C-alpha positions as CSV (number, residue, x, y, z in Angstrom):
1,M,11.1,5.8,-41.4
2,N,13.6,3.0,-40.9
3,L,15.1,0.7,-37.8
4,T,18.1,2.7,-37.6
5,G,16.1,6.0,-38.1
6,T,14.0,5.2,-35.2
7,L,16.5,4.2,-33.3
8,M,18.4,7.3,-33.6
9,L,15.6,9.6,-33.3
10,L,15.4,7.5,-29.8
11,T,18.6,8.2,-29.0
12,C,18.4,12.1,-29.5
13,A,15.0,11.3,-27.7
14,T,16.7,10.9,-24.5
15,L,19.9,13.2,-24.8
16,C,18.2,16.1,-26.0
17,A,14.6,16.6,-25.2
18,C,14.0,16.2,-28.6
19,S,13.9,19.8,-28.9
20,K,16.6,21.2,-31.7
21,T,19.0,23.4,-30.7
22,D,22.3,24.7,-32.6
23,E,24.7,21.9,-31.9
24,T,21.4,19.2,-32.5
25,A,19.3,19.6,-34.8
26,I,16.2,16.5,-36.0
27,A,17.5,16.0,-39.6
28,W,13.2,14.8,-40.0
29,T,9.8,15.2,-39.5
30,A,6.6,13.6,-38.2
31,D,3.7,11.6,-39.4
32,R,1.7,13.8,-37.5
33,V,1.7,16.7,-34.7
34,F,-1.3,17.5,-31.9
35,V,-1.0,20.5,-30.7
36,N,-3.3,23.2,-28.5
37,G,-3.7,20.3,-26.4
38,A,-4.3,19.3,-22.7
39,V,-2.0,16.1,-22.5
40,Y,-2.3,13.8,-19.5
41,T,0.6,11.7,-19.9
42,V,0.1,8.7,-16.8
43,D,4.1,8.4,-17.2
44,D,5.1,8.1,-13.2
45,A,5.6,11.9,-12.2
46,R,1.8,11.9,-13.9
47,S,3.1,15.2,-15.9
48,W,0.4,17.6,-18.8
49,S,1.8,18.8,-21.5
50,E,0.9,20.7,-24.7
51,A,2.1,18.9,-27.6
52,V,2.8,15.3,-29.0
53,A,4.3,14.5,-32.4
54,I,3.8,10.7,-34.0
55,D,5.9,8.7,-36.4
56,D,5.9,5.6,-37.9
57,G,3.3,4.6,-35.6
58,R,5.3,5.5,-32.2
59,I,5.7,8.9,-30.6
60,V,8.5,10.9,-31.0
61,Y,7.5,14.0,-29.0
62,V,6.4,15.1,-26.0
63,G,6.5,18.6,-24.7
64,D,5.0,22.0,-25.4
65,D,4.0,24.1,-28.5
66,A,6.6,25.8,-29.2
67,G,9.1,22.7,-29.1
68,A,6.6,20.5,-31.3
69,D,7.2,23.3,-33.7
70,N,10.5,21.2,-34.8
71,W,9.1,18.4,-35.8
72,I,6.9,19.9,-38.7
73,G,7.5,19.4,-42.4
74,E,5.8,20.0,-45.4
75,A,4.3,16.4,-45.5
76,T,3.3,16.6,-41.3
77,E,-0.9,16.5,-40.7
78,V,-0.8,19.2,-37.9
79,V,-4.0,19.0,-36.1
80,D,-4.7,21.5,-33.6
81,L,-7.0,19.8,-30.2
82,G,-8.3,23.5,-29.8
83,G,-7.4,22.6,-25.7
84,Q,-9.4,19.2,-25.6
85,M,-7.8,16.2,-23.5
86,M,-5.6,14.0,-25.0
87,L,-5.6,10.6,-23.1
88,P,-3.2,7.4,-23.9
89,G,-5.8,5.3,-25.1
90,F,-8.2,3.1,-22.7
91,H,-8.1,-0.8,-21.4
92,D,-10.7,-2.3,-20.6
93,S,-9.3,-5.8,-18.8
94,H,-12.8,-7.9,-19.0
95,I,-14.9,-7.3,-21.5
96,H,-16.8,-9.7,-24.5
97,I,-16.5,-8.0,-27.6
98,L,-14.6,-9.3,-30.3
99,T,-17.7,-12.2,-30.0
100,G,-20.2,-10.7,-27.7
101,I,-21.9,-7.6,-29.7
102,M,-25.6,-7.9,-30.8
103,A,-26.1,-7.7,-34.0
104,D,-28.8,-5.2,-35.8
105,E,-30.7,-8.6,-36.3
106,E,-31.3,-9.1,-32.1
107,C,-33.7,-7.8,-30.2
108,D,-32.0,-5.5,-27.5
109,L,-33.6,-5.8,-24.1
110,L,-30.9,-3.8,-22.1
111,R,-31.6,-0.8,-20.1
112,I,-35.3,-1.2,-20.7
113,P,-36.7,0.1,-16.9
114,T,-40.1,-2.0,-16.9
115,A,-41.4,-5.7,-17.9
116,R,-44.3,-4.1,-19.9
117,E,-41.5,-1.9,-22.1
118,V,-40.0,-5.0,-22.5
119,A,-42.9,-6.8,-23.5
120,E,-43.7,-4.1,-25.9
121,K,-40.3,-3.9,-27.1
122,L,-40.2,-7.8,-27.5
123,Q,-43.7,-7.2,-29.2
124,E,-41.6,-5.4,-31.8
125,C,-39.0,-8.5,-31.9
126,T,-41.5,-10.3,-33.9
127,G,-40.6,-8.5,-36.8
128,L,-36.9,-9.5,-37.0
129,A,-35.8,-12.2,-39.6
130,G,-34.2,-14.0,-36.7
131,I,-31.5,-17.2,-37.7
132,G,-31.4,-21.0,-39.2
133,D,-34.6,-22.7,-40.8
134,D,-36.5,-22.2,-37.6
135,S,-35.9,-18.4,-37.2
136,W,-34.5,-17.9,-34.2
137,I,-35.2,-14.8,-32.5
138,I,-32.3,-14.4,-29.6
139,G,-30.5,-11.1,-28.1
140,G,-31.1,-10.7,-24.1
141,G,-30.6,-7.7,-21.9
142,W,-33.0,-8.2,-19.8
143,G,-32.9,-6.9,-16.4
144,E,-33.5,-9.5,-13.5
145,W,-35.3,-7.9,-10.9
146,L,-38.2,-6.9,-13.4
147,W,-39.4,-10.5,-12.1
148,P,-40.3,-12.1,-9.4
149,E,-37.0,-14.2,-7.8
150,A,-35.4,-13.1,-11.4
151,N,-37.8,-16.0,-12.7
152,P,-39.8,-14.8,-15.8
153,R,-42.1,-17.0,-17.8
154,K,-42.4,-18.5,-21.0
155,G,-45.8,-17.6,-21.4
156,L,-46.1,-14.5,-23.0
157,L,-42.9,-15.8,-25.4
158,D,-45.2,-18.1,-26.6
159,I,-47.7,-15.7,-27.2
160,L,-45.7,-13.7,-28.9
161,Y,-43.8,-16.8,-30.8
162,P,-46.2,-19.7,-31.0
163,D,-43.7,-21.4,-33.5
164,R,-40.7,-20.0,-33.4
165,P,-38.0,-21.1,-30.9
166,V,-36.9,-17.3,-28.5
167,F,-33.1,-17.4,-26.7
168,L,-32.2,-14.6,-24.9
169,D,-29.7,-13.8,-21.9
170,S,-29.8,-11.8,-19.7
171,S,-28.1,-8.9,-18.4
172,F,-25.6,-10.3,-16.1
173,G,-25.5,-13.3,-18.2
174,H,-26.2,-15.6,-15.9
175,A,-29.8,-17.5,-16.5
176,A,-31.7,-17.1,-20.4
177,W,-34.8,-16.8,-21.2
178,V,-36.4,-18.9,-23.3
179,N,-40.2,-20.4,-24.8
180,S,-41.1,-23.4,-25.0
181,R,-40.6,-24.0,-28.6
182,A,-36.8,-23.8,-27.9
183,L,-37.2,-26.0,-24.8
184,E,-38.7,-28.4,-27.5
185,I,-35.7,-28.4,-29.9
186,A,-33.1,-28.3,-26.8
187,G,-35.0,-31.6,-25.7
188,I,-35.8,-29.8,-22.0
189,D,-38.7,-31.2,-20.2
190,A,-40.1,-31.7,-16.8
191,H,-37.9,-34.4,-16.2
192,T,-34.7,-33.0,-17.6
193,I,-31.7,-33.4,-15.0
194,A,-30.1,-29.8,-15.0
195,P,-26.1,-30.1,-15.6
196,E,-23.7,-29.5,-13.0
197,N,-23.8,-26.1,-12.2
198,G,-27.1,-25.2,-14.2
199,V,-30.5,-25.2,-12.9
200,I,-33.2,-25.2,-15.0
201,E,-36.8,-23.2,-12.9
202,H,-39.7,-25.2,-13.2
203,D,-43.2,-24.1,-12.6
204,P,-43.7,-25.6,-9.0
205,E,-47.2,-26.5,-10.0
206,T,-47.2,-28.2,-12.7
207,G,-43.3,-29.4,-12.4
208,E,-42.9,-28.1,-16.4
209,P,-39.7,-25.9,-17.0
210,S,-40.9,-22.9,-16.1
211,G,-38.7,-20.3,-19.5
212,T,-35.4,-19.5,-17.1
213,L,-32.4,-21.1,-17.1
214,R,-29.6,-20.5,-15.3
215,E,-25.4,-20.6,-15.7
216,S,-24.6,-23.8,-17.2
217,A,-28.0,-24.9,-18.2
218,T,-28.2,-22.1,-20.8
219,M,-25.7,-24.3,-22.6
220,L,-28.7,-26.5,-23.6
221,V,-30.7,-23.9,-25.5
222,R,-27.5,-22.4,-26.6
223,N,-25.8,-25.4,-28.1
224,V,-28.9,-26.4,-30.8
225,I,-29.0,-22.6,-31.8
226,P,-27.6,-22.9,-35.7
227,P,-24.2,-21.0,-35.5
228,M,-23.5,-18.3,-38.0
229,T,-21.0,-17.8,-40.8
230,I,-17.7,-17.4,-40.3
231,E,-18.5,-13.9,-42.8
232,Q,-21.3,-13.5,-39.9
233,Y,-19.3,-13.6,-37.1
234,T,-15.8,-11.7,-38.3
235,D,-18.9,-8.9,-39.4
236,R,-19.5,-9.2,-35.8
237,V,-15.4,-8.6,-33.9
238,R,-15.5,-6.1,-37.0
239,A,-18.2,-4.3,-35.3
240,G,-17.0,-4.8,-31.8
241,I,-13.5,-3.2,-32.3
242,D,-15.5,-0.3,-33.5
243,L,-17.8,0.2,-30.9
244,A,-14.8,0.0,-28.7
245,H,-12.7,2.6,-30.2
246,S,-16.3,4.7,-31.0
247,V,-15.4,5.4,-27.0
248,G,-10.9,5.6,-26.5
249,I,-10.9,1.7,-25.6
250,T,-7.3,0.6,-27.6
251,A,-7.2,-2.3,-25.9
252,V,-8.8,-5.6,-24.4
253,I,-8.5,-9.0,-22.3
254,E,-11.6,-10.7,-23.6
255,P,-12.7,-13.6,-21.2
256,G,-13.6,-16.8,-21.9
257,L,-12.1,-17.8,-25.8
258,D,-12.0,-21.4,-27.3
259,G,-10.6,-22.5,-29.6
260,E,-13.5,-22.0,-32.4
261,A,-14.8,-18.4,-30.2
262,L,-11.6,-16.7,-31.2
263,Q,-11.8,-18.3,-35.2
264,P,-13.1,-15.1,-36.5
265,I,-10.8,-13.1,-34.6
266,L,-7.7,-15.0,-35.6
267,E,-9.2,-14.3,-39.4
268,L,-9.8,-10.2,-38.6
269,A,-6.0,-10.6,-37.7
270,D,-4.7,-12.4,-40.5
271,R,-6.2,-9.9,-42.8
272,G,-4.5,-7.4,-41.4
273,E,-7.9,-6.2,-39.8
274,F,-7.6,-6.4,-36.1
275,H,-6.8,-3.0,-35.1
276,M,-6.8,-3.6,-31.5
277,R,-4.5,-4.6,-28.9
278,A,-6.1,-7.9,-26.9
279,V,-5.3,-11.1,-25.0
280,A,-7.4,-13.7,-25.3
281,S,-7.8,-15.6,-21.6
282,L,-8.7,-19.3,-22.8
283,S,-11.0,-21.6,-21.7
284,P,-12.3,-24.7,-22.7
285,I,-15.3,-24.4,-22.1
286,S,-15.6,-21.0,-23.3
287,W,-17.1,-18.4,-21.3
288,N,-19.6,-20.5,-20.1
289,P,-20.4,-20.3,-15.9
290,G,-18.7,-23.9,-14.5
291,A,-16.2,-26.0,-13.5
292,F,-14.1,-27.8,-16.1
293,D,-11.9,-30.3,-15.8
294,D,-7.8,-30.9,-16.0
295,G,-8.1,-31.5,-20.0
296,V,-7.5,-27.9,-19.5
297,F,-4.6,-28.6,-19.2
298,E,-4.2,-29.9,-22.7
299,F,-6.1,-27.1,-24.1
300,I,-4.1,-24.6,-22.9
301,K,-0.9,-26.6,-24.4
302,G,-2.1,-26.1,-28.1
303,R,-2.0,-22.2,-28.1
304,E,0.2,-21.6,-29.9
305,Q,-1.6,-21.8,-33.2
306,W,-3.9,-18.9,-32.1
307,R,-1.1,-16.4,-31.1
308,R,-1.1,-13.5,-33.3
309,P,1.0,-10.4,-33.8
310,N,-1.6,-8.3,-31.7
311,I,-3.1,-10.8,-29.4
312,D,-1.5,-12.4,-26.2
313,V,-2.9,-16.0,-26.0
314,D,-0.9,-16.3,-22.2
315,S,-4.1,-16.3,-20.1
316,V,-6.3,-18.8,-19.2
317,K,-9.7,-17.9,-17.4
318,I,-11.4,-19.9,-14.5
319,Y,-14.7,-19.9,-13.0
320,M,-14.8,-19.2,-8.7
321,D,-18.8,-18.8,-8.2
322,G,-21.8,-17.9,-9.6
323,V,-23.6,-14.7,-9.2
324,I,-24.9,-13.4,-5.6
325,E,-28.4,-11.9,-7.3
326,Y,-29.0,-16.1,-8.1
327,G,-27.9,-17.5,-4.9
328,T,-25.0,-19.5,-6.8
329,S,-21.9,-16.9,-5.2
330,P,-20.8,-18.9,-1.8
331,L,-20.5,-16.8,0.6
332,L,-18.5,-16.4,4.4
333,E,-22.4,-15.8,6.2
334,P,-25.6,-17.7,4.7
335,Y,-28.0,-15.3,3.0
336,E,-30.9,-13.7,3.8
337,D,-33.2,-16.1,1.4
338,E,-32.6,-18.8,3.4
339,K,-33.5,-21.7,0.8
340,F,-29.8,-20.7,-1.1
341,G,-27.8,-21.7,2.4
342,S,-24.4,-19.8,2.2
343,G,-24.2,-21.1,-1.6
344,E,-22.1,-23.8,-3.7
345,F,-18.2,-23.9,-4.2
346,F,-17.7,-24.4,-8.5
347,Y,-14.1,-26.5,-7.0
348,E,-12.6,-27.9,-3.5
349,Q,-9.6,-26.0,-2.4
350,E,-7.4,-28.2,-3.5
351,T,-8.2,-28.1,-7.0
352,V,-8.1,-24.8,-7.4
353,N,-4.4,-24.3,-5.5
354,D,-3.4,-26.9,-8.0
355,Y,-5.1,-26.0,-11.1
356,F,-2.7,-22.3,-9.7
357,T,-0.2,-23.5,-9.1
358,R,0.1,-25.3,-13.0
359,F,-1.1,-22.3,-14.7
360,D,1.3,-20.0,-13.3
361,A,4.2,-22.4,-13.8
362,M,3.3,-22.3,-17.2
363,G,3.4,-19.0,-17.5
364,L,-0.1,-18.6,-17.8
365,Q,-1.9,-14.7,-16.3
366,I,-5.2,-16.4,-14.4
367,H,-7.9,-14.8,-15.0
368,V,-10.5,-15.2,-12.5
369,H,-14.5,-14.6,-12.4
370,A,-15.1,-13.9,-8.6
371,I,-18.1,-11.8,-7.0
372,G,-18.8,-13.3,-3.5
373,D,-16.5,-13.0,-0.6
374,A,-16.1,-17.0,0.1
375,A,-15.2,-17.0,-3.2
376,I,-13.2,-14.2,-3.3
377,R,-11.4,-16.0,-0.5
378,R,-10.7,-19.3,-1.8
379,A,-8.8,-17.2,-5.2
380,L,-6.7,-15.7,-2.8
381,D,-6.0,-18.6,-0.8
382,G,-5.1,-20.2,-4.0
383,F,-2.6,-17.2,-4.6
384,D,-1.6,-17.8,-1.4
385,A,-0.7,-21.3,-2.1
386,M,1.0,-20.8,-5.4
387,R,3.4,-18.1,-4.5
388,A,4.4,-19.8,-1.4
389,A,4.6,-23.1,-4.3
390,N,6.7,-21.3,-7.0
391,G,7.6,-18.1,-5.9
392,M,6.8,-14.3,-7.1
393,S,6.0,-14.7,-11.0
394,D,5.5,-11.8,-13.1
395,N,2.2,-12.9,-14.9
396,R,0.0,-10.2,-14.3
397,H,-3.1,-12.2,-11.8
398,Q,-6.1,-10.7,-11.7
399,I,-9.7,-11.0,-10.2
400,V,-13.0,-9.4,-11.3
401,H,-16.0,-8.4,-10.3
402,L,-14.9,-8.8,-6.6
403,Q,-18.6,-7.5,-5.5
404,L,-17.8,-8.6,-2.0
405,I,-15.1,-8.8,-0.1
406,D,-14.2,-9.8,3.4
407,E,-12.4,-6.3,5.2
408,D,-9.8,-9.3,5.9
409,D,-8.6,-9.6,2.2
410,R,-9.3,-6.1,0.5
411,P,-4.8,-6.3,2.1
412,R,-3.9,-9.7,0.3
413,F,-4.6,-8.0,-3.1
414,G,-0.9,-6.1,-2.6
415,E,0.4,-8.9,-0.5
416,L,-0.3,-11.2,-3.4
417,N,0.1,-8.4,-6.3
418,I,-3.2,-10.1,-7.5
419,S,-4.7,-6.6,-9.4
420,A,-8.3,-5.7,-8.7
421,V,-10.7,-5.5,-12.2
422,F,-13.5,-4.1,-10.5
423,Q,-16.6,-3.0,-12.3
424,S,-17.5,0.3,-10.9
425,L,-20.1,1.0,-13.1
426,W,-22.0,-1.2,-10.5
427,A,-20.5,0.5,-7.6
428,Y,-24.0,2.2,-7.2
429,P,-27.6,1.4,-6.0
430,D,-28.8,0.5,-9.2
431,P,-32.6,-1.2,-9.0
432,A,-30.6,-4.7,-9.4
433,V,-29.2,-3.2,-5.8
434,M,-32.1,-2.3,-3.9
435,E,-34.2,-5.3,-5.7
436,M,-32.1,-8.2,-5.0
437,D,-28.6,-7.9,-3.6
438,V,-30.6,-5.7,-0.4
439,P,-32.8,-9.3,-0.1
440,M,-30.3,-11.5,-0.5
441,L,-27.6,-9.9,2.0
442,G,-29.1,-7.7,3.6
443,E,-28.0,-3.9,4.0
444,E,-25.3,-3.9,5.7
445,R,-22.9,-5.5,3.8
446,T,-24.8,-4.3,0.6
447,W,-23.5,-1.1,1.2
448,Q,-20.1,-3.5,1.7
449,M,-20.1,-4.3,-2.4
450,Y,-17.6,-2.5,-4.8
451,P,-14.8,-1.7,-2.0
452,L,-12.1,0.2,-4.4
453,A,-10.4,2.1,-2.3
454,S,-10.0,-0.3,0.0
455,V,-8.3,-1.9,-1.7
456,Q,-6.4,0.8,-3.2
457,E,-5.4,1.9,0.5
458,S,-4.4,-1.6,1.8
459,G,-1.5,-1.1,-1.8
460,G,-4.0,-2.9,-4.4
461,R,-3.8,-2.1,-7.7
462,L,-7.1,-1.0,-9.2
463,V,-8.0,-2.1,-13.1
464,G,-10.8,-1.3,-14.9
465,G,-13.0,-3.8,-16.7
466,S,-16.4,-2.6,-18.0
467,D,-18.2,-6.8,-18.4
468,Y,-19.6,-5.4,-21.2
469,W,-22.3,-7.1,-23.0
470,V,-23.9,-7.8,-20.1
471,T,-23.1,-3.4,-19.2
472,D,-22.1,-0.4,-21.0
473,L,-19.0,-0.6,-22.0
474,D,-18.0,3.3,-21.8
475,P,-15.0,3.7,-19.5
476,L,-16.4,7.6,-18.7
477,L,-19.3,6.1,-17.3
478,A,-17.1,3.7,-15.2
479,I,-14.8,6.2,-13.8
480,E,-18.0,8.9,-13.0
481,T,-19.7,5.7,-10.7
482,A,-15.8,5.4,-9.1
483,I,-15.9,8.3,-7.8
484,T,-19.2,9.5,-7.0
485,R,-20.9,6.0,-6.1
486,Q,-24.5,7.9,-7.7
487,D,-26.5,6.7,-10.9
488,P,-23.8,8.7,-13.7
489,W,-27.2,9.0,-16.0
490,T,-29.1,11.1,-13.5
491,N,-26.6,12.0,-11.1
492,E,-29.9,11.8,-8.6
493,G,-30.6,8.8,-5.5
494,A,-28.9,7.2,-3.2
495,T,-24.8,6.4,-3.1
496,L,-23.4,3.3,-2.4
497,N,-21.0,3.8,0.6
498,M,-18.3,6.9,-0.6
499,D,-16.1,5.9,2.2
500,E,-15.0,3.2,-0.8
501,S,-14.8,5.9,-3.4
502,V,-11.7,6.8,-5.4
503,D,-10.6,10.0,-7.5
504,L,-9.7,11.2,-11.0
505,E,-6.9,10.1,-11.4
506,T,-6.9,6.6,-9.6
507,M,-9.7,6.0,-12.2
508,I,-7.4,7.3,-15.4
509,A,-4.6,5.3,-14.4
510,A,-6.9,2.3,-13.9
511,Y,-8.1,2.3,-17.6
512,T,-4.4,3.4,-18.9
513,I,-1.2,2.2,-17.7
514,N,-2.4,-0.2,-15.3
515,G,-4.6,-2.0,-18.4
516,A,-1.6,-1.6,-20.2
517,Y,0.9,-3.6,-16.9
518,Q,-2.2,-6.0,-17.0
519,M,-0.9,-7.1,-20.6
520,R,2.6,-7.2,-19.9
521,L,2.5,-4.0,-22.3
522,E,3.1,-1.0,-19.7
523,T,6.7,-0.3,-21.9
524,E,5.0,-0.3,-24.8
525,Q,1.5,1.9,-24.4
526,G,-0.3,3.3,-21.4
527,S,1.0,6.4,-21.2
528,I,1.7,9.1,-23.7
529,E,5.6,9.1,-23.6
530,V,8.5,9.4,-26.3
531,G,8.4,5.7,-27.8
532,K,5.9,4.4,-26.7
533,R,3.0,3.1,-29.5
534,A,1.1,6.0,-29.9
535,D,-2.5,4.6,-29.2
536,L,-4.6,7.9,-28.5
537,I,-7.1,9.4,-27.7
538,V,-9.0,12.7,-27.3
539,I,-11.9,14.3,-25.2
540,D,-14.3,16.9,-26.2
541,R,-13.4,18.5,-22.7
542,N,-10.2,17.9,-19.7
543,L,-11.7,15.8,-17.2
544,F,-9.8,17.5,-14.4
545,D,-11.6,21.0,-15.5
546,I,-15.7,19.5,-14.9
547,P,-17.5,18.1,-12.0
548,P,-17.1,14.5,-11.6
549,S,-21.0,14.2,-11.8
550,E,-19.6,15.6,-15.5
551,I,-17.7,13.1,-16.9
552,S,-19.9,10.4,-18.5
553,D,-20.8,13.3,-20.4
554,A,-17.4,14.5,-22.2
555,T,-17.5,12.5,-25.1
556,V,-14.2,11.0,-27.0
557,T,-14.3,12.8,-30.4
558,M,-10.8,11.1,-31.6
559,T,-9.0,7.3,-31.2
560,I,-5.6,7.0,-32.7
561,F,-3.9,3.1,-33.1
562,D,-0.7,2.7,-34.5
563,G,-0.5,6.5,-34.8
564,R,-3.8,6.6,-37.4
565,T,-7.0,7.6,-36.3
566,V,-9.5,4.6,-36.1
567,Y,-12.1,7.1,-34.7
568,Q,-13.5,10.7,-35.9
569,Q,-16.9,11.8,-34.2
570,E,-18.6,13.6,-37.0
571,D,-19.5,17.1,-36.7
572,E,-23.2,18.0,-35.4
């Protein structure tokens, strides 16, 4: 359909509610019509419908099955949903999917529950071909809580890989486990000074590097790993998009991308193969935790070269802190483990104020990593100074992670119009909480973590994000956990402060219309309404008709992007 036809269609949709009458007859039909569904539109009224028609990648009808008949012609594909639920496509507002998906040739240690089983998996990984002339073994996902002080030693890796270098990211993404060969190639020994905001762990008896690197120190080894080819990178991007589609994600905000990291993404976009909406949140230090300098402004000024039709680059990523579990996140009160004190800030308050004010004036969304309560306060104080200097802009700023928010700061998200992007899958007492957070914070502070309800009730906007590859990307797991505050895989064990539970309607909005708002696309997507893009998903059951503990048992059976099916669950 041409532009004139589309405008006529939308006019008809407004004037006659898209129903054919004797007086006004629609003279065209739709490409696809979905009927017999439980369509939760996420419009302002949170209304329900039965049928949806789409044409030329746009939604042209939302209503009952009878009205949908008017849109069916000889060439129309009619899909009977059989009572399944239809939703807008999910938005993940903090995810590392376009660069971080683990390839088959890597050693995957994610969600392995014991150190013994990690060792068994590492034994299996000795058969991997590796990359580069030294046949590097790379991978990650090991659980920090499986080793004392989150400090796995290089000895096991040296036994399994005496001649091959090994680099394994932690499950938090803020540490790496390496062997002696990797340390040798990187030139790291007992006398090496860690970079700013980085830690090289040492053996307390010998003084030699123990095999664990934290924060920016991980880059000392990462930078000597042989790079992949552009085709290998584009294959990863393509695989990442496919994985996202399989769980219903059609739009993402990807943080920490520099020019190099963007190249394979742009390669796919320029080929017409980038079937995703994305905001690239830029950083000259990539996703490496730490502080950048004033060179960030020249870097950001060059962003137009990276813009594409589906890729927005008006966003910048900045770290306020590291993580609580390593003592690298500043707290308002000292850690229980006295050796960490209250943690150290990445930036002075004056620098934060200056950066935020200048970024906002450049029209940029500020994407802030902040975990501890002192770092979150410093970020909010920076936004306060920014608002005082610039007024209330519409740049859709956000703070992500938000593990520990002081009670006094929770209303400030609404007051300053700063979105709260929680990783709600973390909001239950998993092994990391019990083995690491409780000793670091004490039980009282630990049980105050991830205060979703408090932020929402005080006027804040909740937005969903996974932080994949650090954790599972399935929105249904995160949605369930936000409601139950309990292990979504077993539905057993303790809960993490049920006073901070939110409801299903809230979490669906967090992953749909609120995510679209964060991308400045709420008029284009995020709800099922006439004129919006046909980015839709189908789920095998109505989430409102089942107990919250069964939400993660549901599956996405179809994902639609621009009106075209990009994922279809295989028949069993």
